[in-house]
N, C-alpha and C positions, 0 to 999 in steps of 0.2 A: 303210480306203481304200487302195489300191493306189498305189505311187508313180509317178511318170511316167518312162517310159523317156526314154534319153538321147537317142533318137532324135524321140521327141514334143516333147521340151525344144526341141531344135533348130529343129524345124519351127515351135514356137510362136514361138520368138524370130526366126526370118526375118520372121514374118508381122508381127510387131510392128513389127520392121526397115521392111517394103513399107509400112506404114500410115502410117509416120512419115516416110517419103519423099514418100508420096504427099500427106500433109497439108502438108508444106513445100510443094511445088510448087502445091499449090492455094491455100495462102496467099500465095505471092508472086503468081501469076497474078491471084486477087481483086483483088491492088492494082496491078494494069497493070504488072507485072516480066516481062521476060523471063525465065523460070523453065523449066526443064523436066527430067526426070528421064533419067539416063543409060542408055545400053543396054550389056549384057553387063558383064565385069568391069572396068569402067572405073579404071585405077590413080587416078584423079585424084578419085574419089568418085563420089557417087550422086546428086547434083544439080547441073546447070550453070546457070550465072549469067551472064548479059550482063555486062561489064566496067563498063559505066555504071548499071548496077542492083545491083551486089554490095553497096556501102554502105548502100544502102537495104533488102536484103533480110537483112542481117546484123542491122540497127537492129530490124527488124520481127521476127525470130525472138527476138531476146532480149527484146523487149516480150513478147511473145506468150509465152514461156517464164516472165517473170517474173510476168506477169498470173495464169498458172495457176498458181505457186507461190504465190501469195496467196490465191487461191482454196482452194487444199487447207490452209492453215495456218488457216483459220477453224473 
């Protein structure tokens, strides 16, 4: 089996990252929160959340991560 090149590893990591951003935005929007991806190389991050929805979004993300951790433990 051939080892993956560093370029291929970087591309795969980037795709995983973009998938996580897309899923975070979808999760927020599915729960009626004002969430959207940032554009370009925004120094503030990859997801923009309205201040009024920030705490709800962070709680939702934490709960979702915890739920998925539990599923993997089984």
